[in-house]
N, C-alpha and C positions, 0 to 999 in steps of 0.2 A: 310715179309719185301719186300719192292718194291724199286728197283734201276733202274734208266734209264739214257740214254745218247747216244752219237753218237757211232756208230759201223760200221763195214763193213761186208756185206754179200758176201760170196764166193759161187757161184753156179757152179758145174761141171757137164756137160752133156756128158755122154758116153753111150756105149752099154753094155748090160748085159753080153755079151760074151767076152768083152775086158779083157785081162789078162796081167800080168806082172810076169815074172819068174814062169809061169804055175799056178799062183793063180789069183782069180778074182781081177780085178783092183779096183773095189769099196771097197773091203775089205782092200786092201793095203793102199788106200787113207785114210780110216777111222782109220786104225791102226796108220799110220804116224801122222794124225791129233791129235790123243790121245797122242801119244808120244811127240808131239810138245807142248802139254799143252793147246790146243785150247778148248774153252768152251764146244763144243759138235758138233756132226755131225749126220745128218739124211740122209738116202738113201731112195729115193722114186722111185718105179718102175712104169713106165708109161704103159698105156694100148694101146697107139698107138702113133706113131710119125715117123719122118724121119729126116735125117741129110743131110750132103753134098752130099751123094750118090744119094739122091732123092728116094731111095727105102723105101716104107712104111712098118714099122714093126707094127704088131697088135696082140692083144690078143683075137681077135674074134675066136669063136670056129671053124669056117670053115677054118681059115687060121692061125692056131697056130704058133706063132713065138717063137723061143728060144733065140732071141736076141732083147728083148724089150729095149726101152730107159730107162736109169737110170738118176736120178738127185740127186747129193750129195750137201747138203746145210750145210754150216758152217757160224756161226756168232760170231764175237769176235771183240776186239779192232783192229783198222786199222793196227797198227804196227805188231801185232801178225799174222794177215792174210797176210800182205805183206811179212813177213818173211817166211811164209809157201809156197808162190808161187814157189820158185825154186824147191821144192819137186815135184810139178806138171810138171815142165819142164822135169824132169827125168822120170816121169811115163806116162803121157798122150801123146799118139802118134796120136790119132784120136778122137777129141772131141771139146768141146767148154768150155771155162772158163770165167765166168763173175764175176766182182766185182761191188758192188753197195753200196753207202753210205745209211745207214738206221738209224732210231731212234729205239733203243731197250729198251723194258721195261722188266725187269727180276723180277719174283716173286720167292722168296725162303723163306723157313721156314713157319711156320704157327702154328695153334693150335696143341699142342702136340709135337712140335719139340724142 
């Protein structure tokens, strides 16, 4: 089955070493997104990047970093994403949060389902 329509993409850019209550921040965000009933979350680990500090973090073998950039992406209905934003106010102390309107096409079910 194919469903499509307007949605909002929430992208959160943080560092791999960012924590909240001694736990990885990205895990806490994903857990809270699931608890909030958002459609899904994906965490992508960057191989190189820099933020406000201007310090480049890289995965190159000669300069291995333990604090690579992470990108957490969530897509859902605008009202659900906007309702989730206050959670990020509580969690993110150093990072960037982006919201973008998108047109989403969702495929679900198929032969044998």
